C-alpha positions as CSV (number, residue, x, y, z in Angstrom):
1,X,82.5,23.1,131.9
2,X,81.1,26.4,132.7
3,X,78.2,25.8,130.4
4,X,77.1,22.7,132.0
5,X,77.2,24.1,135.1
6,X,74.7,27.1,134.0
7,X,72.5,25.2,131.5
8,X,72.1,21.9,133.5
9,X,72.8,23.0,137.2
10,X,70.2,20.2,138.3
11,X,71.9,17.4,136.4
12,X,75.3,18.7,137.7
13,X,74.2,18.6,141.3
14,X,72.5,15.3,140.7
15,X,75.9,13.9,139.4
16,X,77.6,15.6,142.3
17,X,75.5,13.9,145.1
18,X,75.2,10.7,143.2
19,X,79.3,10.4,143.2
20,X,79.3,11.5,146.7
21,X,76.8,8.6,147.6
22,X,79.2,6.0,145.5
23,X,82.3,7.2,147.4
24,X,80.5,7.2,150.5
25,X,79.6,3.6,149.8
26,X,82.9,2.3,148.5
27,X,85.0,4.0,151.3
28,X,82.8,5.1,154.3
29,X,85.4,5.4,156.8
30,X,87.5,7.5,154.8
31,X,84.6,9.7,153.7
32,X,83.6,10.1,157.4
33,X,87.0,11.0,158.2
34,X,86.6,13.7,155.4
35,X,83.3,15.2,156.1
36,X,84.6,15.2,160.1
37,X,87.8,17.2,159.3
38,X,85.9,19.5,157.0
39,X,83.7,20.3,159.9
40,X,86.6,20.7,162.3
41,X,88.6,22.6,159.8
42,X,85.4,25.3,159.7
43,X,85.3,25.5,163.0
44,X,89.0,26.2,163.8
45,X,88.9,28.8,161.2
46,X,85.9,30.6,162.8
47,X,87.2,30.3,166.4
48,X,90.8,31.5,165.0
49,X,89.6,34.3,162.7
50,X,87.5,35.6,165.7
51,X,90.5,35.6,168.2
52,X,93.0,37.0,165.7
53,X,90.4,39.8,165.1
54,X,90.0,40.5,168.8
55,X,93.6,40.4,169.3
56,X,94.2,43.1,166.3
57,X,91.5,45.3,167.1
58,X,92.1,45.9,171.0
59,X,96.0,45.2,170.7
60,X,96.9,47.0,167.8
61,X,93.9,48.8,166.6
62,X,93.9,47.5,163.2
63,X,91.8,44.4,161.9
64,X,91.3,42.1,158.8
65,X,89.3,43.3,156.2
66,X,86.3,41.1,155.8
67,X,86.5,38.9,158.6
68,X,83.4,39.6,160.0
69,X,82.1,38.2,156.5
70,X,84.1,35.3,156.2
71,X,83.0,34.2,159.8
72,X,79.3,34.3,158.6
73,X,80.0,32.6,155.5
74,X,81.9,29.9,157.5
75,X,79.0,29.5,160.0
76,X,76.7,29.3,156.9
77,X,79.0,26.5,155.7
78,X,79.2,24.8,158.8
79,X,75.3,24.8,159.3
80,X,74.6,23.7,155.5
81,X,77.0,20.8,155.1
82,X,76.6,19.8,158.9
83,X,73.0,19.5,158.6
84,X,73.6,16.3,156.3
85,X,76.3,15.1,158.8
86,X,74.0,15.4,161.6
87,X,71.3,13.3,160.0
88,X,73.9,10.7,159.3
89,X,75.0,10.2,162.5
90,X,71.5,10.7,164.1
91,X,72.7,13.9,165.7
92,X,69.6,16.3,165.2
93,X,67.3,16.6,168.2
94,X,63.6,15.9,168.2
95,X,60.6,15.2,170.2
96,X,59.7,11.3,169.8
97,X,57.7,11.1,173.1
98,X,54.1,10.5,171.5
99,X,55.3,8.5,168.6
100,X,57.0,5.9,171.0
101,X,54.0,5.3,173.1
102,X,52.0,3.9,169.5
103,X,52.5,0.4,168.1
104,X,55.4,-0.6,166.8
105,X,54.0,-0.7,162.9
106,X,52.4,3.0,163.5
107,X,55.6,3.8,165.1
108,X,57.6,3.1,161.9
109,X,54.9,4.6,159.8
110,X,55.6,8.0,161.3
111,X,59.3,7.3,161.2
112,X,59.3,7.0,157.5
113,X,57.1,9.9,157.2
114,X,59.5,11.8,158.9
115,X,62.4,10.8,156.7
116,X,60.2,11.7,153.6
117,X,59.3,15.0,155.2
118,X,62.9,16.0,155.4
119,X,63.3,14.8,151.6
120,X,60.5,16.9,150.6
121,X,61.9,19.8,152.5
122,X,65.2,19.6,150.7
123,X,63.8,19.0,147.3
124,X,61.6,22.4,148.0
125,X,64.5,24.5,149.1
126,X,66.7,23.0,145.9
127,X,64.4,23.8,142.7
128,X,60.5,24.6,143.0
129,X,59.8,24.0,138.9
130,X,58.3,20.9,139.7
131,X,55.5,22.2,141.7
132,X,53.7,23.5,138.8
133,X,52.3,20.0,138.4
134,X,50.4,20.5,141.2
135,X,49.2,24.1,140.1
136,X,51.8,26.5,141.2
137,X,52.2,29.6,139.2
138,X,55.7,30.3,139.5
139,X,58.7,28.6,137.9
140,X,62.3,28.1,139.0
141,X,63.5,29.4,142.6
142,X,65.3,27.6,145.2
143,X,68.7,27.3,145.9
144,X,69.8,26.2,142.1
145,X,68.2,29.0,140.6
146,X,69.6,31.3,143.3
147,X,73.2,30.3,142.8
148,X,73.2,30.4,138.9
149,X,71.7,34.0,139.3
150,X,74.9,34.9,140.9
151,X,77.3,32.5,139.0
152,X,76.3,34.8,135.7
153,X,76.7,37.9,137.2
154,X,80.2,39.2,138.5
155,X,78.8,40.2,141.6
156,X,81.1,40.2,144.8
157,X,80.8,40.1,148.3
158,X,80.5,42.9,150.5
159,X,83.9,43.0,152.1
160,X,85.9,39.7,151.3
161,X,88.8,40.3,148.6
162,X,90.6,37.7,146.7
163,X,94.3,37.6,147.4
164,X,96.3,40.0,145.0
165,X,97.9,37.0,143.4
166,X,94.0,35.6,142.4
167,X,92.5,38.9,141.4
168,X,93.7,38.9,137.8
169,X,92.7,35.5,137.2
170,X,89.1,36.0,139.0
171,X,88.6,39.2,137.1
172,X,87.6,41.5,140.0
173,X,88.9,42.2,143.4
174,X,85.9,40.9,145.6
175,X,85.1,37.3,146.1
176,X,82.6,36.3,143.8
177,X,79.2,35.6,145.6
178,X,78.6,32.5,143.8
179,X,81.7,30.8,145.6
180,X,80.3,31.6,149.0
181,X,76.5,30.4,147.9
182,X,77.6,27.0,146.3
183,X,77.1,25.4,149.6
184,X,73.4,26.1,149.2
185,X,72.3,23.6,146.5
186,X,75.4,21.3,147.6
187,X,74.0,21.2,151.2
188,X,70.6,20.7,150.5
189,X,71.4,17.8,148.1
190,X,73.3,16.1,150.5
191,X,70.7,16.6,152.9
192,X,68.4,14.9,150.3
193,X,70.7,11.9,150.0
194,X,71.1,11.5,153.8
195,X,67.6,11.8,154.5
196,X,66.8,9.1,151.4
197,X,69.3,6.7,153.3
198,X,67.9,7.4,156.5
199,X,64.3,6.1,155.0
200,X,65.6,3.0,153.5
201,X,67.1,2.1,156.9
202,X,63.8,2.9,158.6
203,X,62.5,0.8,156.1
204,X,64.5,-2.0,156.2
205,X,64.6,-2.0,160.2
206,X,68.3,-0.8,160.5
207,X,67.5,2.6,162.0
208,X,64.7,3.8,164.2
209,X,64.4,7.6,163.4
210,X,66.0,10.6,161.8
211,X,66.6,12.3,164.9
212,X,68.8,11.5,167.9
213,X,67.8,8.3,169.8
214,X,67.3,8.2,173.7
215,X,71.0,7.7,174.2
216,X,70.9,9.9,177.4
217,X,68.2,8.1,178.8
218,X,69.6,4.9,177.9
219,X,72.9,6.1,179.5
220,X,70.9,6.8,182.9
221,X,69.5,3.5,182.9
222,X,73.0,1.8,182.0
223,X,74.4,3.7,184.9
224,X,71.9,4.1,187.6
225,X,73.0,1.9,190.2
226,X,76.8,2.5,189.5
227,X,77.1,5.0,192.6
228,X,75.2,2.3,194.8
229,X,77.8,-0.2,193.7
């Protein structure tokens, strides 16, 4: 399994994203609950960790080793995992005032372009070797190569330690950097998948944009005369 991860990281990531997509299609409600629960757990852990650290520091003049680093990692996981979920539920903010003035076919073309731009952004950050086809002189790079580099090296995080019962199995005291950094390729892979889904939905007329719609404006219009009534 380790050899497959190291030698075929892109294939492994593609298989993971493909499996995630299939599960999302077969059990959309369960996957939505899973995603929302994971985001809620990360948020709760961040708040709880910060609260406990403040109590320990100012109340007992002590603290949790690696708490700041763990909070930074949790925050990164929240962003990198949450960006694909935000795209799924159209929660990303954007400015669409200009393109909404365009004729409907042209507006739809710009919406498709926006989704395609997100896919390109994710693919660029996942891996850069394919850019050699367009004249680029560097190979590799991106989140996949970055993660594989740390997977091959037994480099630990700065302050975050494994529990004592895990240290013998892990082979070192500090948590491996690849454990924290695995969210880089995973998060970008899920972002590309959600952007591709959005592009298809826009093309089929099931969705307007990859960004949030005018929900606030619609709510204002719906409740404009509520006080008058």
